[in-house]
C-alpha positions, 0 to 999 in steps of 0.5 A: 500499500506504501508502494503504491501510495509513493508511486501516486504521489510521484504521478502527482508530482510529475503532472503538476511539473509538466503542467506548469512548464507547459503553462510557461511555454504556452505563455511565451516563455522559453522552458528548454535550455539547448546548447548545439556543439561546434567541434568536437570539444564542444559537448551539446547539452539540454536541459528544462529551464527555470525548475525550482530547487524542489523540482530539480530534485523531483527530477533528479528522483524520477528521471535519473537514469540510475533510478529509472534502471532500478524500476527496470527502465533498461530500454532507454537509449544510450544515445538520442538525437533530441529535438528540444526546440519543439519545447519552445515553439510556443515561446518562439511563436509569440516572439519570433514568429516569422523564424519560428519553425527555423529556429525550434528546428536548429534546436536539436543536440545529440546526447547520451541519456546518462547525462542527467534526469533533464534529458530523460524529462525532456524525452520521455514527456515534455518533446512528445507532448509539445510535437503532439501539440504543435503538430498543426503548426508544422503541417501548415508551416510546412505546406500541402503534401499529398493528395487531398484524401492524404491531407484529410487523413493528416488532419484526422489523426491530428483531430484524434490526438487532440480529442484524446487529450481533451482538447475541443475540436473547434480549436482546430477550426481554421488549421484543419483541412478545408477550414480557410488557412490559405484564405489568411493574411500572414497576419491572420495565420500569425493570430491563428497560431497565438489563438491556439496557445491560448485554446491550449492554456485553458485545457492544459491541466487535463492535457497533461493528465490524458497525455500521460494515460494514453498509450497512443500519445505518450513515451513508454517511459513513463510506466517506470515513474 
């Protein structure tokens, strides 16, 4: 019983941490710090930014590699390419809208997972969560691809993911296939992206809980918390 209570408390604490970082990002603050190496002797790093002392301790306790392996998470990759820039995409959409996707794509670090709990936190929760939330922005920025039916299928999958997260379908009204995106000028498209961030912010606590509970969306590492 004590073990179950401790596990539930870890879930609660991790959800609170994830919700706070998600809220900070949607409000326009960067929550991931990435250093891209320039040369063989400059290591690449990635970490969750602006953690409190308590949150840093929680991150080490829950996501530290040794602690993960103690709980049986031997599937953690030894090396990975971490596309952490997507976690800062809401910040970039607010402050550097013309180049947001390009800058976010450049914030990719080649890491060893043993570098710390921050890396596992980003890899296991934050990056997949933000990839799901920012998919409408990414798809619209990339432009039409494939046949009309293939485009419909892409947007149907995005809407399914949003539905699983408890996000009302109206959040995607102008983004979805046939929703009128291409009738918007540049300013209108930027406003639509900001409106999406506001819509996500209104349901962030529900999103975090639904994301962690969904086998279709969340990385399997969550099971070792």
